[in-house]
C-alpha positions in Angstrom: 0.0 0.0 0.0 1.5 3.4 -1.0 1.5 6.5 1.2 -1.5 8.1 -0.5 -3.6 5.0 0.3 -2.4 5.1 3.9 -3.4 8.8 4.1 -6.8 8.1 2.5 -7.5 5.3 5.0 -6.4 7.4 7.9 -8.6 10.3 6.7 -11.7 8.0 6.4 -11.1 6.5 9.9 -10.5 9.8 11.7 -13.0 11.8 9.8 -15.8 9.2 10.3 -15.2 9.3 14.1 -15.2 13.1 14.2 -18.4 13.4 12.1 -20.1 10.9 14.4 -19.0 12.9 17.4 -20.2 16.1 15.8 -23.6 14.6 14.9 -24.0 13.3 18.5 -23.1 16.8 19.8 -25.8 18.4 17.6 -28.4 15.9 18.7 -27.4 16.6 22.3 -27.7 20.3 21.7 -31.1 19.8 20.2 -32.3 18.3 23.5 -31.9 21.8 25.0 -34.9 22.9 22.9 -37.3 21.4 25.4 -39.0 24.4 26.9 -40.1 22.3 29.9 -36.5 22.1 31.0 -34.8 25.2 29.5 -35.6 28.9 28.8 -34.1 30.7 25.9 -34.8 33.5 23.5 -34.9 33.8 19.7 -31.6 35.8 20.0 -30.0 32.9 21.9 -31.0 30.4 19.2 -29.8 32.7 16.4 -26.4 33.2 18.1 -26.0 29.4 18.4 -27.0 28.8 14.8 -24.7 31.6 13.6 -21.7 30.2 15.5 -22.3 26.7 14.1 -22.8 28.0 10.5 -19.7 30.2 10.7 -17.6 27.3 11.8 -19.1 25.0 9.1 -18.4 27.6 6.5 -14.8 27.9 7.6 -14.4 24.1 7.4 -15.9 24.1 3.9 -13.6 26.8 2.8 -10.5 25.0 4.0 -11.5 21.7 2.3 -12.3 23.5 -1.0 -9.0 25.5 -0.9 -7.0 22.4 -0.2 -8.7 20.4 -3.0 -8.2 23.3 -5.4 -4.5 23.5 -4.5 -4.1 19.8 -5.3 -5.9 20.0 -8.7 -4.5 23.2 -10.0 -0.8 22.4 -9.5 1.5 22.8 -12.4 3.7 19.9 -13.5 6.0 19.4 -16.5 
């Protein structure tokens, strides 16, 4: 197995675990929406959503930038 295959396997293994943790965290955060147990305002919700969207956009930008750098490289 060459180095690129090792990197790809490692990415899949690590990224899968991190996505699972992220989804579990979002599900856990969703439980805070129960108004019988928690009190919050529309502003509170919008701040949470904005923070999550901002971080997701940053992640997306980094992935796209790195993919573009790999594709657009010049070779003789």
